[in-house]
HTML snippet that shows the backbone in 3Dmol.js (N, CA, C, O; Angstrom):
<script src="https://3Dmol.org/build/3Dmol-min.js"></script>
<div id="view" style="width:600px;height:400px;position:relative"></div>
<script>
const pdb = `
ATOM      1  N   MET A   1      -2.729   1.264 -15.073  1.00  0.00           N
ATOM      2  CA  MET A   1      -1.617   1.169 -14.138  1.00  0.00           C
ATOM      3  C   MET A   1      -1.548  -0.241 -13.587  1.00  0.00           C
ATOM      4  O   MET A   1      -2.565  -0.860 -13.272  1.00  0.00           O
ATOM      5  N   SER A   2      -0.357  -0.719 -13.482  1.00  0.00           N
ATOM      6  CA  SER A   2      -0.143  -2.042 -12.911  1.00  0.00           C
ATOM      7  C   SER A   2      -0.415  -2.019 -11.408  1.00  0.00           C
ATOM      8  O   SER A   2      -0.332  -0.973 -10.764  1.00  0.00           O
ATOM      9  N   GLU A   3      -0.732  -3.164 -10.877  1.00  0.00           N
ATOM     10  CA  GLU A   3      -0.897  -3.315  -9.433  1.00  0.00           C
ATOM     11  C   GLU A   3       0.447  -3.101  -8.743  1.00  0.00           C
ATOM     12  O   GLU A   3       1.484  -3.522  -9.256  1.00  0.00           O
ATOM     13  N   PHE A   4       0.433  -2.441  -7.568  1.00  0.00           N
ATOM     14  CA  PHE A   4       1.669  -2.220  -6.817  1.00  0.00           C
ATOM     15  C   PHE A   4       1.966  -3.393  -5.898  1.00  0.00           C
ATOM     16  O   PHE A   4       1.067  -3.966  -5.282  1.00  0.00           O
ATOM     17  N   VAL A   5       3.233  -3.734  -5.819  1.00  0.00           N
ATOM     18  CA  VAL A   5       3.758  -4.678  -4.841  1.00  0.00           C
ATOM     19  C   VAL A   5       4.917  -3.955  -4.167  1.00  0.00           C
ATOM     20  O   VAL A   5       5.776  -3.377  -4.833  1.00  0.00           O
ATOM     21  N   ILE A   6       4.930  -3.996  -2.835  1.00  0.00           N
ATOM     22  CA  ILE A   6       5.993  -3.351  -2.074  1.00  0.00           C
ATOM     23  C   ILE A   6       6.830  -4.446  -1.426  1.00  0.00           C
ATOM     24  O   ILE A   6       6.313  -5.280  -0.683  1.00  0.00           O
ATOM     25  N   VAL A   7       8.126  -4.434  -1.713  1.00  0.00           N
ATOM     26  CA  VAL A   7       9.036  -5.422  -1.146  1.00  0.00           C
ATOM     27  C   VAL A   7       9.902  -4.696  -0.119  1.00  0.00           C
ATOM     28  O   VAL A   7      10.847  -3.989  -0.468  1.00  0.00           O
ATOM     29  N   SER A   8       9.557  -4.888   1.156  1.00  0.00           N
ATOM     30  CA  SER A   8      10.275  -4.188   2.212  1.00  0.00           C
ATOM     31  C   SER A   8      10.012  -4.834   3.568  1.00  0.00           C
ATOM     32  O   SER A   8       8.950  -5.404   3.814  1.00  0.00           O
ATOM     33  N   ARG A   9      11.009  -4.727   4.433  1.00  0.00           N
ATOM     34  CA  ARG A   9      10.848  -5.123   5.836  1.00  0.00           C
ATOM     35  C   ARG A   9      10.664  -3.885   6.707  1.00  0.00           C
ATOM     36  O   ARG A   9      10.558  -4.002   7.927  1.00  0.00           O
ATOM     37  N   HIS A  10      10.625  -2.702   6.099  1.00  0.00           N
ATOM     38  CA  HIS A  10      10.628  -1.442   6.832  1.00  0.00           C
ATOM     39  C   HIS A  10       9.240  -0.802   6.854  1.00  0.00           C
ATOM     40  O   HIS A  10       8.750  -0.320   5.833  1.00  0.00           O
ATOM     41  N   GLU A  11       8.622  -0.806   8.022  1.00  0.00           N
ATOM     42  CA  GLU A  11       7.281  -0.241   8.187  1.00  0.00           C
ATOM     43  C   GLU A  11       7.253   1.240   7.824  1.00  0.00           C
ATOM     44  O   GLU A  11       6.276   1.717   7.246  1.00  0.00           O
ATOM     45  N   GLY A  12       8.306   1.966   8.154  1.00  0.00           N
ATOM     46  CA  GLY A  12       8.372   3.391   7.830  1.00  0.00           C
ATOM     47  C   GLY A  12       8.327   3.641   6.329  1.00  0.00           C
ATOM     48  O   GLY A  12       7.690   4.592   5.878  1.00  0.00           O
ATOM     49  N   ALA A  13       8.996   2.799   5.557  1.00  0.00           N
ATOM     50  CA  ALA A  13       8.986   2.948   4.100  1.00  0.00           C
ATOM     51  C   ALA A  13       7.591   2.673   3.542  1.00  0.00           C
ATOM     52  O   ALA A  13       7.143   3.362   2.626  1.00  0.00           O
ATOM     53  N   VAL A  14       6.909   1.679   4.086  1.00  0.00           N
ATOM     54  CA  VAL A  14       5.546   1.360   3.639  1.00  0.00           C
ATOM     55  C   VAL A  14       4.623   2.547   3.931  1.00  0.00           C
ATOM     56  O   VAL A  14       3.782   2.897   3.104  1.00  0.00           O
ATOM     57  N   LYS A  15       4.780   3.162   5.101  1.00  0.00           N
ATOM     58  CA  LYS A  15       3.971   4.340   5.439  1.00  0.00           C
ATOM     59  C   LYS A  15       4.312   5.514   4.534  1.00  0.00           C
ATOM     60  O   LYS A  15       3.417   6.233   4.088  1.00  0.00           O
ATOM     61  N   TRP A  16       5.600   5.717   4.259  1.00  0.00           N
ATOM     62  CA  TRP A  16       6.041   6.805   3.380  1.00  0.00           C
ATOM     63  C   TRP A  16       5.427   6.640   1.992  1.00  0.00           C
ATOM     64  O   TRP A  16       4.955   7.609   1.398  1.00  0.00           O
ATOM     65  N   LEU A  17       5.434   5.410   1.476  1.00  0.00           N
ATOM     66  CA  LEU A  17       4.833   5.144   0.171  1.00  0.00           C
ATOM     67  C   LEU A  17       3.328   5.409   0.190  1.00  0.00           C
ATOM     68  O   LEU A  17       2.792   5.996  -0.750  1.00  0.00           O
ATOM     69  N   ALA A  18       2.645   4.982   1.253  1.00  0.00           N
ATOM     70  CA  ALA A  18       1.197   5.188   1.361  1.00  0.00           C
ATOM     71  C   ALA A  18       0.862   6.669   1.341  1.00  0.00           C
ATOM     72  O   ALA A  18      -0.155   7.063   0.771  1.00  0.00           O
ATOM     73  N   GLN A  19       1.697   7.493   1.950  1.00  0.00           N
ATOM     74  CA  GLN A  19       1.482   8.939   1.942  1.00  0.00           C
ATOM     75  C   GLN A  19       1.561   9.506   0.530  1.00  0.00           C
ATOM     76  O   GLN A  19       1.079  10.610   0.274  1.00  0.00           O
ATOM     77  N   ARG A  20       2.160   8.762  -0.373  1.00  0.00           N
ATOM     78  CA  ARG A  20       2.294   9.181  -1.769  1.00  0.00           C
ATOM     79  C   ARG A  20       1.355   8.415  -2.689  1.00  0.00           C
ATOM     80  O   ARG A  20       1.497   8.457  -3.911  1.00  0.00           O
ATOM     81  N   GLY A  21       0.397   7.717  -2.096  1.00  0.00           N
ATOM     82  CA  GLY A  21      -0.615   7.003  -2.878  1.00  0.00           C
ATOM     83  C   GLY A  21      -0.174   5.661  -3.413  1.00  0.00           C
ATOM     84  O   GLY A  21      -0.856   5.083  -4.259  1.00  0.00           O
ATOM     85  N   ILE A  22       0.945   5.152  -2.944  1.00  0.00           N
ATOM     86  CA  ILE A  22       1.440   3.863  -3.403  1.00  0.00           C
ATOM     87  C   ILE A  22       1.154   2.830  -2.320  1.00  0.00           C
ATOM     88  O   ILE A  22       1.826   2.787  -1.289  1.00  0.00           O
ATOM     89  N   THR A  23       0.160   2.010  -2.569  1.00  0.00           N
ATOM     90  CA  THR A  23      -0.236   0.961  -1.634  1.00  0.00           C
ATOM     91  C   THR A  23      -0.401  -0.330  -2.410  1.00  0.00           C
ATOM     92  O   THR A  23      -0.518  -0.324  -3.635  1.00  0.00           O
ATOM     93  N   GLY A  24      -0.407  -1.415  -1.698  1.00  0.00           N
ATOM     94  CA  GLY A  24      -0.590  -2.714  -2.338  1.00  0.00           C
ATOM     95  C   GLY A  24      -0.081  -3.806  -1.430  1.00  0.00           C
ATOM     96  O   GLY A  24       0.149  -3.593  -0.239  1.00  0.00           O
ATOM     97  N   GLN A  25       0.092  -4.974  -2.007  1.00  0.00           N
ATOM     98  CA  GLN A  25       0.592  -6.114  -1.250  1.00  0.00           C
ATOM     99  C   GLN A  25       2.012  -5.823  -0.776  1.00  0.00           C
ATOM    100  O   GLN A  25       2.854  -5.373  -1.553  1.00  0.00           O
ATOM    101  N   VAL A  26       2.271  -6.081   0.497  1.00  0.00           N
ATOM    102  CA  VAL A  26       3.607  -5.890   1.068  1.00  0.00           C
ATOM    103  C   VAL A  26       4.233  -7.260   1.300  1.00  0.00           C
ATOM    104  O   VAL A  26       3.659  -8.113   1.977  1.00  0.00           O
ATOM    105  N   LEU A  27       5.414  -7.456   0.731  1.00  0.00           N
ATOM    106  CA  LEU A  27       6.158  -8.707   0.869  1.00  0.00           C
ATOM    107  C   LEU A  27       7.523  -8.411   1.478  1.00  0.00           C
ATOM    108  O   LEU A  27       8.128  -7.382   1.179  1.00  0.00           O
ATOM    109  N   THR A  28       8.004  -9.300   2.321  1.00  0.00           N
ATOM    110  CA  THR A  28       9.365  -9.154   2.832  1.00  0.00           C
ATOM    111  C   THR A  28      10.360  -9.919   1.971  1.00  0.00           C
ATOM    112  O   THR A  28      11.568  -9.700   2.061  1.00  0.00           O
ATOM    113  N   HIS A  29       9.850 -10.813   1.139  1.00  0.00           N
ATOM    114  CA  HIS A  29      10.702 -11.657   0.296  1.00  0.00           C
ATOM    115  C   HIS A  29       9.895 -12.107  -0.910  1.00  0.00           C
ATOM    116  O   HIS A  29       8.706 -12.399  -0.788  1.00  0.00           O
ATOM    117  N   VAL A  30      10.526 -12.163  -2.060  1.00  0.00           N
ATOM    118  CA  VAL A  30       9.874 -12.663  -3.272  1.00  0.00           C
ATOM    119  C   VAL A  30      10.540 -13.978  -3.639  1.00  0.00           C
ATOM    120  O   VAL A  30      11.746 -14.031  -3.877  1.00  0.00           O
ATOM    121  N   SER A  31       9.747 -15.035  -3.682  1.00  0.00           N
ATOM    122  CA  SER A  31      10.293 -16.353  -4.010  1.00  0.00           C
ATOM    123  C   SER A  31       9.775 -16.892  -5.333  1.00  0.00           C
ATOM    124  O   SER A  31      10.329 -17.846  -5.879  1.00  0.00           O
ATOM    125  N   ASP A  32       8.714 -16.286  -5.850  1.00  0.00           N
ATOM    126  CA  ASP A  32       8.073 -16.766  -7.068  1.00  0.00           C
ATOM    127  C   ASP A  32       7.904 -15.599  -8.031  1.00  0.00           C
ATOM    128  O   ASP A  32       7.322 -14.586  -7.646  1.00  0.00           O
ATOM    129  N   PRO A  33       8.388 -15.697  -9.271  1.00  0.00           N
ATOM    130  CA  PRO A  33       8.241 -14.608 -10.230  1.00  0.00           C
ATOM    131  C   PRO A  33       6.793 -14.146 -10.413  1.00  0.00           C
ATOM    132  O   PRO A  33       6.559 -12.983 -10.745  1.00  0.00           O
ATOM    133  N   ALA A  34       5.830 -15.027 -10.205  1.00  0.00           N
ATOM    134  CA  ALA A  34       4.419 -14.651 -10.356  1.00  0.00           C
ATOM    135  C   ALA A  34       4.009 -13.573  -9.355  1.00  0.00           C
ATOM    136  O   ALA A  34       3.040 -12.850  -9.589  1.00  0.00           O
ATOM    137  N   GLN A  35       4.738 -13.458  -8.241  1.00  0.00           N
ATOM    138  CA  GLN A  35       4.414 -12.449  -7.234  1.00  0.00           C
ATOM    139  C   GLN A  35       4.636 -11.024  -7.751  1.00  0.00           C
ATOM    140  O   GLN A  35       4.021 -10.084  -7.248  1.00  0.00           O
ATOM    141  N   VAL A  36       5.501 -10.858  -8.742  1.00  0.00           N
ATOM    142  CA  VAL A  36       5.829  -9.522  -9.259  1.00  0.00           C
ATOM    143  C   VAL A  36       5.544  -9.350 -10.750  1.00  0.00           C
ATOM    144  O   VAL A  36       5.664  -8.244 -11.277  1.00  0.00           O
ATOM    145  N   ALA A  37       5.173 -10.422 -11.426  1.00  0.00           N
ATOM    146  CA  ALA A  37       4.986 -10.379 -12.879  1.00  0.00           C
ATOM    147  C   ALA A  37       3.974  -9.315 -13.285  1.00  0.00           C
ATOM    148  O   ALA A  37       2.841  -9.299 -12.804  1.00  0.00           O
ATOM    149  N   ASP A  38       4.403  -8.426 -14.182  1.00  0.00           N
ATOM    150  CA  ASP A  38       3.556  -7.382 -14.772  1.00  0.00           C
ATOM    151  C   ASP A  38       3.009  -6.400 -13.751  1.00  0.00           C
ATOM    152  O   ASP A  38       1.959  -5.798 -13.977  1.00  0.00           O
ATOM    153  N   LYS A  39       3.699  -6.226 -12.635  1.00  0.00           N
ATOM    154  CA  LYS A  39       3.270  -5.301 -11.596  1.00  0.00           C
ATOM    155  C   LYS A  39       4.310  -4.205 -11.405  1.00  0.00           C
ATOM    156  O   LYS A  39       5.476  -4.379 -11.757  1.00  0.00           O
ATOM    157  N   ALA A  40       3.887  -3.090 -10.851  1.00  0.00           N
ATOM    158  CA  ALA A  40       4.816  -2.038 -10.442  1.00  0.00           C
ATOM    159  C   ALA A  40       5.305  -2.412  -9.057  1.00  0.00           C
ATOM    160  O   ALA A  40       4.512  -2.527  -8.122  1.00  0.00           O
ATOM    161  N   VAL A  41       6.610  -2.602  -8.921  1.00  0.00           N
ATOM    162  CA  VAL A  41       7.203  -3.077  -7.677  1.00  0.00           C
ATOM    163  C   VAL A  41       8.098  -1.984  -7.107  1.00  0.00           C
ATOM    164  O   VAL A  41       8.915  -1.401  -7.820  1.00  0.00           O
ATOM    165  N   VAL A  42       7.937  -1.714  -5.816  1.00  0.00           N
ATOM    166  CA  VAL A  42       8.848  -0.814  -5.122  1.00  0.00           C
ATOM    167  C   VAL A  42       9.648  -1.656  -4.153  1.00  0.00           C
ATOM    168  O   VAL A  42       9.082  -2.332  -3.293  1.00  0.00           O
ATOM    169  N   GLY A  43      10.968  -1.617  -4.290  1.00  0.00           N
ATOM    170  CA  GLY A  43      11.831  -2.387  -3.401  1.00  0.00           C
ATOM    171  C   GLY A  43      12.992  -2.981  -4.167  1.00  0.00           C
ATOM    172  O   GLY A  43      13.155  -2.746  -5.365  1.00  0.00           O
ATOM    173  N   ASN A  44      13.787  -3.748  -3.465  1.00  0.00           N
ATOM    174  CA  ASN A  44      14.962  -4.377  -4.060  1.00  0.00           C
ATOM    175  C   ASN A  44      14.630  -5.788  -4.525  1.00  0.00           C
ATOM    176  O   ASN A  44      14.076  -6.595  -3.779  1.00  0.00           O
ATOM    177  N   LEU A  45      14.978  -6.058  -5.763  1.00  0.00           N
ATOM    178  CA  LEU A  45      14.776  -7.388  -6.336  1.00  0.00           C
ATOM    179  C   LEU A  45      16.022  -7.798  -7.104  1.00  0.00           C
ATOM    180  O   LEU A  45      16.703  -6.945  -7.672  1.00  0.00           O
ATOM    181  N   PRO A  46      16.333  -9.094  -7.130  1.00  0.00           N
ATOM    182  CA  PRO A  46      17.381  -9.571  -8.034  1.00  0.00           C
ATOM    183  C   PRO A  46      16.950  -9.277  -9.482  1.00  0.00           C
ATOM    184  O   PRO A  46      15.757  -9.235  -9.782  1.00  0.00           O
ATOM    185  N   LEU A  47      17.905  -9.081 -10.349  1.00  0.00           N
ATOM    186  CA  LEU A  47      17.595  -8.708 -11.732  1.00  0.00           C
ATOM    187  C   LEU A  47      16.674  -9.698 -12.432  1.00  0.00           C
ATOM    188  O   LEU A  47      15.817  -9.278 -13.209  1.00  0.00           O
ATOM    189  N   HIS A  48      16.821 -11.002 -12.184  1.00  0.00           N
ATOM    190  CA  HIS A  48      15.973 -11.974 -12.878  1.00  0.00           C
ATOM    191  C   HIS A  48      14.506 -11.814 -12.469  1.00  0.00           C
ATOM    192  O   HIS A  48      13.616 -12.119 -13.264  1.00  0.00           O
ATOM    193  N   LEU A  49      14.235 -11.346 -11.256  1.00  0.00           N
ATOM    194  CA  LEU A  49      12.856 -11.074 -10.842  1.00  0.00           C
ATOM    195  C   LEU A  49      12.419  -9.679 -11.291  1.00  0.00           C
ATOM    196  O   LEU A  49      11.270  -9.486 -11.690  1.00  0.00           O
ATOM    197  N   ALA A  50      13.325  -8.713 -11.228  1.00  0.00           N
ATOM    198  CA  ALA A  50      13.002  -7.357 -11.678  1.00  0.00           C
ATOM    199  C   ALA A  50      12.584  -7.352 -13.142  1.00  0.00           C
ATOM    200  O   ALA A  50      11.736  -6.553 -13.540  1.00  0.00           O
ATOM    201  N   ALA A  51      13.169  -8.231 -13.947  1.00  0.00           N
ATOM    202  CA  ALA A  51      12.821  -8.299 -15.370  1.00  0.00           C
ATOM    203  C   ALA A  51      11.394  -8.795 -15.584  1.00  0.00           C
ATOM    204  O   ALA A  51      10.836  -8.596 -16.663  1.00  0.00           O
ATOM    205  N   GLN A  52      10.799  -9.425 -14.597  1.00  0.00           N
ATOM    206  CA  GLN A  52       9.413  -9.896 -14.706  1.00  0.00           C
ATOM    207  C   GLN A  52       8.404  -8.796 -14.400  1.00  0.00           C
ATOM    208  O   GLN A  52       7.250  -8.877 -14.820  1.00  0.00           O
ATOM    209  N   ALA A  53       8.830  -7.772 -13.671  1.00  0.00           N
ATOM    210  CA  ALA A  53       7.939  -6.689 -13.258  1.00  0.00           C
ATOM    211  C   ALA A  53       7.716  -5.710 -14.402  1.00  0.00           C
ATOM    212  O   ALA A  53       8.541  -5.596 -15.308  1.00  0.00           O
ATOM    213  N   ALA A  54       6.590  -5.004 -14.348  1.00  0.00           N
ATOM    214  CA  ALA A  54       6.324  -3.967 -15.343  1.00  0.00           C
ATOM    215  C   ALA A  54       7.289  -2.804 -15.165  1.00  0.00           C
ATOM    216  O   ALA A  54       7.768  -2.232 -16.144  1.00  0.00           O
ATOM    217  N   ARG A  55       7.577  -2.453 -13.902  1.00  0.00           N
ATOM    218  CA  ARG A  55       8.554  -1.424 -13.576  1.00  0.00           C
ATOM    219  C   ARG A  55       8.964  -1.590 -12.122  1.00  0.00           C
ATOM    220  O   ARG A  55       8.245  -2.184 -11.319  1.00  0.00           O
ATOM    221  N   ILE A  56      10.137  -1.051 -11.800  1.00  0.00           N
ATOM    222  CA  ILE A  56      10.701  -1.166 -10.462  1.00  0.00           C
ATOM    223  C   ILE A  56      10.930   0.236  -9.916  1.00  0.00           C
ATOM    224  O   ILE A  56      11.547   1.075 -10.573  1.00  0.00           O
ATOM    225  N   GLY A  57      10.431   0.482  -8.715  1.00  0.00           N
ATOM    226  CA  GLY A  57      10.668   1.758  -8.059  1.00  0.00           C
ATOM    227  C   GLY A  57      11.710   1.603  -6.972  1.00  0.00           C
ATOM    228  O   GLY A  57      11.630   0.696  -6.144  1.00  0.00           O
ATOM    229  N   SER A  58      12.680   2.488  -6.981  1.00  0.00           N
ATOM    230  CA  SER A  58      13.726   2.511  -5.971  1.00  0.00           C
ATOM    231  C   SER A  58      13.550   3.768  -5.132  1.00  0.00           C
ATOM    232  O   SER A  58      13.433   4.868  -5.672  1.00  0.00           O
ATOM    233  N   ILE A  59      13.531   3.608  -3.812  1.00  0.00           N
ATOM    234  CA  ILE A  59      13.484   4.771  -2.933  1.00  0.00           C
ATOM    235  C   ILE A  59      14.914   5.231  -2.721  1.00  0.00           C
ATOM    236  O   ILE A  59      15.708   4.550  -2.072  1.00  0.00           O
ATOM    237  N   ASP A  60      15.233   6.389  -3.272  1.00  0.00           N
ATOM    238  CA  ASP A  60      16.575   6.956  -3.135  1.00  0.00           C
ATOM    239  C   ASP A  60      16.561   7.987  -2.016  1.00  0.00           C
ATOM    240  O   ASP A  60      15.638   8.796  -1.915  1.00  0.00           O
ATOM    241  N   MET A  61      17.587   7.952  -1.181  1.00  0.00           N
ATOM    242  CA  MET A  61      17.720   8.913  -0.089  1.00  0.00           C
ATOM    243  C   MET A  61      19.150   9.445  -0.079  1.00  0.00           C
ATOM    244  O   MET A  61      19.998   8.925   0.647  1.00  0.00           O
ATOM    245  N   PRO A  62      19.425  10.477  -0.880  1.00  0.00           N
ATOM    246  CA  PRO A  62      20.799  10.962  -1.004  1.00  0.00           C
ATOM    247  C   PRO A  62      21.372  11.538   0.289  1.00  0.00           C
ATOM    248  O   PRO A  62      22.591  11.592   0.447  1.00  0.00           O
ATOM    249  N   GLY A  63      20.521  11.965   1.207  1.00  0.00           N
ATOM    250  CA  GLY A  63      21.004  12.536   2.455  1.00  0.00           C
ATOM    251  C   GLY A  63      21.034  11.554   3.613  1.00  0.00           C
ATOM    252  O   GLY A  63      21.151  11.963   4.768  1.00  0.00           O
ATOM    253  N   LEU A  64      20.931  10.263   3.319  1.00  0.00           N
ATOM    254  CA  LEU A  64      20.924   9.246   4.365  1.00  0.00           C
ATOM    255  C   LEU A  64      22.294   9.175   5.039  1.00  0.00           C
ATOM    256  O   LEU A  64      23.319   9.023   4.374  1.00  0.00           O
ATOM    257  N   ARG A  65      22.294   9.285   6.357  1.00  0.00           N
ATOM    258  CA  ARG A  65      23.543   9.185   7.107  1.00  0.00           C
ATOM    259  C   ARG A  65      23.957   7.720   7.221  1.00  0.00           C
ATOM    260  O   ARG A  65      23.112   6.828   7.145  1.00  0.00           O
ATOM    261  N   ALA A  66      25.230   7.474   7.400  1.00  0.00           N
ATOM    262  CA  ALA A  66      25.755   6.109   7.498  1.00  0.00           C
ATOM    263  C   ALA A  66      25.103   5.340   8.649  1.00  0.00           C
ATOM    264  O   ALA A  66      24.843   4.143   8.520  1.00  0.00           O
ATOM    265  N   ASP A  67      24.835   6.013   9.770  1.00  0.00           N
ATOM    266  CA  ASP A  67      24.244   5.327  10.914  1.00  0.00           C
ATOM    267  C   ASP A  67      22.763   5.008  10.726  1.00  0.00           C
ATOM    268  O   ASP A  67      22.177   4.286  11.533  1.00  0.00           O
ATOM    269  N   GLN A  68      22.150   5.544   9.659  1.00  0.00           N
ATOM    270  CA  GLN A  68      20.741   5.273   9.375  1.00  0.00           C
ATOM    271  C   GLN A  68      20.554   4.099   8.419  1.00  0.00           C
ATOM    272  O   GLN A  68      19.439   3.596   8.278  1.00  0.00           O
ATOM    273  N   ARG A  69      21.607   3.660   7.770  1.00  0.00           N
ATOM    274  CA  ARG A  69      21.509   2.572   6.791  1.00  0.00           C
ATOM    275  C   ARG A  69      20.984   1.301   7.453  1.00  0.00           C
ATOM    276  O   ARG A  69      21.455   0.905   8.519  1.00  0.00           O
ATOM    277  N   GLY A  70      20.001   0.667   6.809  1.00  0.00           N
ATOM    278  CA  GLY A  70      19.430  -0.573   7.306  1.00  0.00           C
ATOM    279  C   GLY A  70      18.447  -0.387   8.448  1.00  0.00           C
ATOM    280  O   GLY A  70      17.896  -1.364   8.955  1.00  0.00           O
ATOM    281  N   GLN A  71      18.219   0.859   8.862  1.00  0.00           N
ATOM    282  CA  GLN A  71      17.308   1.135   9.962  1.00  0.00           C
ATOM    283  C   GLN A  71      15.892   1.359   9.430  1.00  0.00           C
ATOM    284  O   GLN A  71      15.709   1.748   8.277  1.00  0.00           O
ATOM    285  N   ASP A  72      14.902   1.111  10.274  1.00  0.00           N
ATOM    286  CA  ASP A  72      13.512   1.393   9.928  1.00  0.00           C
ATOM    287  C   ASP A  72      13.246   2.853  10.261  1.00  0.00           C
ATOM    288  O   ASP A  72      12.973   3.194  11.412  1.00  0.00           O
ATOM    289  N   LEU A  73      13.325   3.713   9.250  1.00  0.00           N
ATOM    290  CA  LEU A  73      13.153   5.148   9.435  1.00  0.00           C
ATOM    291  C   LEU A  73      11.677   5.527   9.383  1.00  0.00           C
ATOM    292  O   LEU A  73      10.878   4.857   8.729  1.00  0.00           O
ATOM    293  N   SER A  74      11.331   6.588  10.065  1.00  0.00           N
ATOM    294  CA  SER A  74       9.972   7.124   9.974  1.00  0.00           C
ATOM    295  C   SER A  74       9.833   7.876   8.652  1.00  0.00           C
ATOM    296  O   SER A  74      10.837   8.251   8.047  1.00  0.00           O
ATOM    297  N   PRO A  75       8.604   8.098   8.201  1.00  0.00           N
ATOM    298  CA  PRO A  75       8.419   8.897   6.981  1.00  0.00           C
ATOM    299  C   PRO A  75       9.086  10.273   7.089  1.00  0.00           C
ATOM    300  O   PRO A  75       9.614  10.781   6.100  1.00  0.00           O
ATOM    301  N   GLU A  76       9.067  10.872   8.272  1.00  0.00           N
ATOM    302  CA  GLU A  76       9.695  12.187   8.463  1.00  0.00           C
ATOM    303  C   GLU A  76      11.210  12.095   8.321  1.00  0.00           C
ATOM    304  O   GLU A  76      11.834  12.979   7.734  1.00  0.00           O
ATOM    305  N   GLU A  77      11.800  11.039   8.852  1.00  0.00           N
ATOM    306  CA  GLU A  77      13.243  10.839   8.704  1.00  0.00           C
ATOM    307  C   GLU A  77      13.600  10.590   7.238  1.00  0.00           C
ATOM    308  O   GLU A  77      14.637  11.047   6.758  1.00  0.00           O
ATOM    309  N   MET A  78      12.739   9.867   6.539  1.00  0.00           N
ATOM    310  CA  MET A  78      12.982   9.627   5.109  1.00  0.00           C
ATOM    311  C   MET A  78      12.931  10.935   4.331  1.00  0.00           C
ATOM    312  O   MET A  78      13.774  11.183   3.468  1.00  0.00           O
ATOM    313  N   ASP A  79      11.936  11.775   4.639  1.00  0.00           N
ATOM    314  CA  ASP A  79      11.851  13.084   3.974  1.00  0.00           C
ATOM    315  C   ASP A  79      13.089  13.922   4.264  1.00  0.00           C
ATOM    316  O   ASP A  79      13.624  14.574   3.367  1.00  0.00           O
ATOM    317  N   ALA A  80      13.550  13.906   5.521  1.00  0.00           N
ATOM    318  CA  ALA A  80      14.744  14.667   5.895  1.00  0.00           C
ATOM    319  C   ALA A  80      15.984  14.175   5.146  1.00  0.00           C
ATOM    320  O   ALA A  80      16.919  14.942   4.916  1.00  0.00           O
ATOM    321  N   ALA A  81      15.991  12.890   4.767  1.00  0.00           N
ATOM    322  CA  ALA A  81      17.109  12.317   4.003  1.00  0.00           C
ATOM    323  C   ALA A  81      16.931  12.534   2.496  1.00  0.00           C
ATOM    324  O   ALA A  81      17.729  12.043   1.697  1.00  0.00           O
ATOM    325  N   GLY A  82      15.883  13.271   2.112  1.00  0.00           N
ATOM    326  CA  GLY A  82      15.673  13.585   0.694  1.00  0.00           C
ATOM    327  C   GLY A  82      15.043  12.471  -0.109  1.00  0.00           C
ATOM    328  O   GLY A  82      15.284  12.369  -1.311  1.00  0.00           O
ATOM    329  N   ALA A  83      14.234  11.626   0.528  1.00  0.00           N
ATOM    330  CA  ALA A  83      13.658  10.454  -0.150  1.00  0.00           C
ATOM    331  C   ALA A  83      12.844  10.844  -1.385  1.00  0.00           C
ATOM    332  O   ALA A  83      12.083  11.811  -1.377  1.00  0.00           O
ATOM    333  N   SER A  84      13.031  10.072  -2.422  1.00  0.00           N
ATOM    334  CA  SER A  84      12.232  10.182  -3.654  1.00  0.00           C
ATOM    335  C   SER A  84      12.221   8.804  -4.318  1.00  0.00           C
ATOM    336  O   SER A  84      13.041   7.939  -4.011  1.00  0.00           O
ATOM    337  N   ILE A  85      11.276   8.630  -5.229  1.00  0.00           N
ATOM    338  CA  ILE A  85      11.195   7.354  -5.956  1.00  0.00           C
ATOM    339  C   ILE A  85      11.707   7.571  -7.376  1.00  0.00           C
ATOM    340  O   ILE A  85      11.314   8.521  -8.054  1.00  0.00           O
ATOM    341  N   VAL A  86      12.581   6.682  -7.810  1.00  0.00           N
ATOM    342  CA  VAL A  86      13.051   6.656  -9.189  1.00  0.00           C
ATOM    343  C   VAL A  86      12.561   5.344  -9.787  1.00  0.00           C
ATOM    344  O   VAL A  86      12.769   4.277  -9.210  1.00  0.00           O
ATOM    345  N   TRP A  87      11.905   5.425 -10.949  1.00  0.00           N
ATOM    346  CA  TRP A  87      11.345   4.233 -11.597  1.00  0.00           C
ATOM    347  C   TRP A  87      12.272   3.730 -12.689  1.00  0.00           C
ATOM    348  O   TRP A  87      12.888   4.510 -13.416  1.00  0.00           O
ATOM    349  N   TYR A  88      12.358   2.402 -12.789  1.00  0.00           N
ATOM    350  CA  TYR A  88      13.200   1.739 -13.786  1.00  0.00           C
ATOM    351  C   TYR A  88      12.400   0.654 -14.505  1.00  0.00           C
ATOM    352  O   TYR A  88      11.439   0.108 -13.963  1.00  0.00           O
ATOM    353  N   GLU A  89      12.810   0.360 -15.715  1.00  0.00           N
ATOM    354  CA  GLU A  89      12.314  -0.810 -16.433  1.00  0.00           C
ATOM    355  C   GLU A  89      13.506  -1.722 -16.647  1.00  0.00           C
ATOM    356  O   GLU A  89      14.547  -1.283 -17.136  1.00  0.00           O
ATOM    357  N   VAL A  90      13.360  -2.984 -16.286  1.00  0.00           N
ATOM    358  CA  VAL A  90      14.446  -3.956 -16.415  1.00  0.00           C
ATOM    359  C   VAL A  90      13.988  -5.026 -17.396  1.00  0.00           C
ATOM    360  O   VAL A  90      12.904  -5.591 -17.250  1.00  0.00           O
ATOM    361  N   ARG A  91      14.813  -5.298 -18.385  1.00  0.00           N
ATOM    362  CA  ARG A  91      14.482  -6.316 -19.396  1.00  0.00           C
ATOM    363  C   ARG A  91      15.638  -7.283 -19.562  1.00  0.00           C
ATOM    364  O   ARG A  91      16.798  -6.873 -19.602  1.00  0.00           O
ATOM    365  N   ALA A  92      15.326  -8.552 -19.657  1.00  0.00           N
ATOM    366  CA  ALA A  92      16.344  -9.553 -19.968  1.00  0.00           C
ATOM    367  C   ALA A  92      16.567  -9.557 -21.474  1.00  0.00           C
ATOM    368  O   ALA A  92      15.616  -9.426 -22.245  1.00  0.00           O
ATOM    369  N   LEU A  93      17.783  -9.702 -21.882  1.00  0.00           N
ATOM    370  CA  LEU A  93      18.114  -9.717 -23.322  1.00  0.00           C
ATOM    371  C   LEU A  93      18.374 -11.140 -23.790  1.00  0.00           C
ATOM    372  O   LEU A  93      18.667 -11.360 -24.965  1.00  0.00           O
TER     373      LEU A  93
END
`;
const viewer = $3Dmol.createViewer("view");
viewer.addModel(pdb, "pdb");
viewer.setStyle({}, {cartoon: {color: "spectrum"}});
viewer.zoomTo();
viewer.render();
</script>
């Protein structure tokens, strides 16, 4: 398994991931492709950086209310919004 890197400014999301066994270096910003190269990354990345990662995890919350967008939610609020992780592989052609 690749090393995990979490790209987030949201403490609640980091805690939610830890409850699911996903821990690792937490970054608020990625400026160097080496920070994510060949690693499993959870968070939002531009495509040129996502293509450097082994895989990208997106936290999807289909029940997220409009007033919750951009907020630092607790793990319980994330669960109530139906949070789950969807994994992607991004490749440059």
